[in-house]
N, C-alpha and C positions, 0 to 999 in steps of 0.2 A: 127264815133263811132260804134264799134261792141260789144255791151254790152253782147251779148249771144254767141259770138264766132261762128257766122253763116257763111255759105258759100252757093254756088249756086249748090250744088250737090244733094240736096234732091229731091225726086221723088213724095212724097205724104205726106199729113197730115191726120191723123185719129183721130176722136174725139168721146169719149164715155161719156154718161151721163144718169142719171136716175132722181129720185125725186129731185126737186129743180134746175135742170139744164136748164130748158127751157128758162128762162130769160137770163141766161148767153150765151146760144147758139144764141138767138135772137140778143143780143148786139154784139157778135163776128161777126155774119153775116152782121149786119147793118153797121159795121165799117171796113169790109174787103176791102182792096184795090181793085178797080174795075178790074184791070188786074192781079189779083192774079194768079201766074203762075202754081200752083200745084193743082192737084185734092184734094178736101176735102171730106173724106169719114166719114159719121157720123152714129153711132149706138146709138140710144137713146131708152130707155125703153118706150113703149107706149101701150095704150090699144089695145089688139089684135082684138077686134071686131069693132073698129072705123077705118074705112079705109080712110075716107076723112076728110079734115079740117086741119090736123096737118102739112102736107107738104105745104099746101096753106098758113097757118099762118106764117110759116118760110119764104116762098118766098116773102110775102108782105113786110117783114122787110129787107130781104137780098138784097145786091147790085147785087148778081148773082142769077139766078134762081136755086131753089133747086128741084132736081128730085129724084124719086124712081127708081133705076135701074131695068132693066129686067135681067133675067137669061142669061148669056153669053154676056151681053152688054160690049163693050170695054170701058175702063176708059180713059177719055180725060183730058188733061191739063186744069186747070181752072174750071172744073166741080165741082159742089157741090152735093153730093149724100147722100141720107138718106135711111137707111135700112127700107124696107117696113114692115108694121104691120104683125106680126105673121110669119115672115120668118127670118131664120138666113141668114146673109149676109157675104159671104166669098170673098176674093180676090184670084185669081188663077194665076199661072205662065202664061205669055203671056199677063198680064195686063188686065184681064177682071173679071167681077163679076160672082159669082155663088150664087143662092138662094136655100134654102132647108127648108123643114118642119120637120126636124129630131127632136128628143126629146129636151125638154127644157134643158138649161144649166143655173145653178144658178136661177132656177125657171123663166127663161126668154127666150123668143123668139121674137125678135132677142136678142141674147146674145152678150154682148160687148166682152167677152173673145174670141169668135169665130172670130169676125171681126178683133180684134187686133192681135191675134196669126197668122192668115193667112196673114195679112198685113206685119207682121214682117218677115214671111217666104219668102214673095215675094220681099220686098223692103230692108230688112236687115238694113245696116247702113244709108240708104237713106230715112228712115222713121222718121217722127215726130209724137209721140203719145201724146194726150192730154186727161186727164180724169177729168171730172167735178163732181159736187155734185151728191150724190146718197145714197140710203138707204141699199144697200147690198154690197157684195164683188165682184160682177161681174166687170171684168176689171183688177183686181189685177194680175191675172195670165198673162193676155195679156200684161200688162205693163212690167212685169218681162221678158216676151218673147222678147219684143222690146229692152229692155236693154241688154239682153244676146246676141242679134244680132247686138249690137252696134248702135241702133237707139237712138234718142233723146227723153227723157221722161219729161212730164210736168203734174203736177196736180194742180187743183184749190186749193188755200190756204184754208185749212179746216176752218179757222176762218171766212171766207167769205161765206162758203157753208150753204145752208139751212139745208142740212143733210150731215154730214162730214164723214160718214161711208166709202163711196167708195174711196175718195182720201186717207184716213188714211189707208185703207186696202192695197192700192198700195204702200204706203210709208213703210208699214211693210213688203211687199213682196220683194221689191228691192230698190236699191239706186236711187231715183228720181233726175233728173238733175236740174229741176227748180220747185219751189213751188210758184205759181203766182196768184194774184188776176185777175179777168176777164179783167180789164183795162190793166194790164201788159201783158196778153196773146195777146190782140189786138196790143199792142206796139211791141211785139215779132213778130207777123205775118206781121206787117207793115215793120219792119226792115228786115225780111226775104225777102219780095217782092223787096226791094231795091237792093238786091244782084243779082237779075235776070234781072235787067234793062240793 
């Protein structure tokens, strides 16, 4: 069964989320297949002055260790990466990360749009973008960019979100491929993993 018309040509998964997304991210990471073959790049809005605790909390629940990448760090298959507090996280050609402290975008640093747009530029049709609950429109432009470059787009079902603004903004900005509840996103990722065996 290939419910989502998946294949094994994808190179990365990028996840964005803000207010109300933490529990969804924890659930996704705790149900991730152990040998998930793709890097998962996460940009979540977080308190800029709180440097510790967030990544540790995610790692406790995740089947794979969550790390905050360094500038110019190479992106590895199966790695789970989280944008560090108060840094924009970009992906650059050559498959590595870049960190910056440039101006806030959508009142946010890290800004989801920056991570999504740069991922779309590098991975094109081989990218899967997932946008979860959130209180502003950060990520909408990024999801549009992924769609324009023929990547696959998923938003959390607004009816399930604690705050539906973010997925609804993405749905207004572009034609989203799948609107899924968190349990369905997990099912999607498990099905994706099967194509790489």
